N, C-alpha and C positions, 0 to 999 in steps of 0.2 A: 730160196735155197732148194737144193735137191737132197735126196737121201745121201748120195755119195759125198756131197760137199759138207754134210753134217755127220759123217761117219764117226769121227772122233767123239762127238757129243753122245751119240748113241752108245758107242763102246763104253764110254765113261759112265753113263747112266746105268747100263747093265752091270758093269763091274762093281759099282757102288752098291747096287741092290744085292748082288751075289755075296758081297763082303759084309752085308748087313749094315751098311752105312746109311741106307735109305730103307724106309718101311715100304711095304707094298703100296700103300696109299700115296706116298711121296713119289715113288717110282712111276706109278700109273699117271699121276697128274703131270709130271715133268715129261714123260714119254709122249703122252697124247698132245701136250702143248706143241711140241716140235713136230711130231709125226703128222698131225693134221695139216700144218702149213706145208710141209715137204710133200705130202701126198697130193695136195692141191697143185703144187708146182709140177709134180710128175705128170699129173693128168693134163695140164696145159701143154707140156712137152709132147705127150702122146697125141693130143688133138692136132698139134702142128705137124705131126708125122716125124718127129725127132726119133732117131734110132738110138736106143739106150745101149750102153756098153754091157758086155756080159757081167762085169763087176758090179755095175749099177743094178742089173737085174737080180744078181745073187744077193746083194745087200737088201734089195726090196723084198725078196722072199723071206729073209731072216726077220725083217721088220714086220711083214705081214703076219708071220707066225707069232711074233711077240704081241702084236695087236690081238690076235685070236686068243692067246693065253690070258692076256689082261681082260679080255671080254668075258672069259669064263671065270675069272677070279672073283671071289666074294669072301669077306672075312669069316662068314659063317655058312659054309656050304650046306645046302639042304637037298640037292638032287644030284643025279649022276653027271650033269653037265657043268656043275660048279667045281672049281678047284680052290684049295686052301692056299694060304701064303707059302707054306712049305712046298706044295706041289708047284706053285708058280715059280718059286726060286729054283726048283729043280729043272723046270722047262727052260727058264731063262739061262741057266748054266749050260744046258745042252746047246742052245742056240748060240750062246756066246762062243763056246768052244768050236762049234761048227764053222763059225766065221773067222775067229781070230786066233785060235790056238796054233795055227801054222805060221804065225808071225806076219800076216798080211799087212799089218800096220805096226 
């Protein structure tokens, strides 16, 4: 699958995390499970020279930023590069609204 073919899944995961229906640990585990497989598929398409649509590229940026936020997340931040669950939820909320608040899906 690709990012775009799993867009509803990502939207649902992010929404559940924002609504506090998933903990940061649950969100991280579920996101990475799907993101890794989709990332690998995206790379295969890129190696074949497949041109991605602007929508696919835009979603990819949102998911890359989600990855980065999760990479910085730790339950007990100890340095300036770490973010807490509250900060993570704030960043995911911003990313969610950047992609879906205009009713794209």
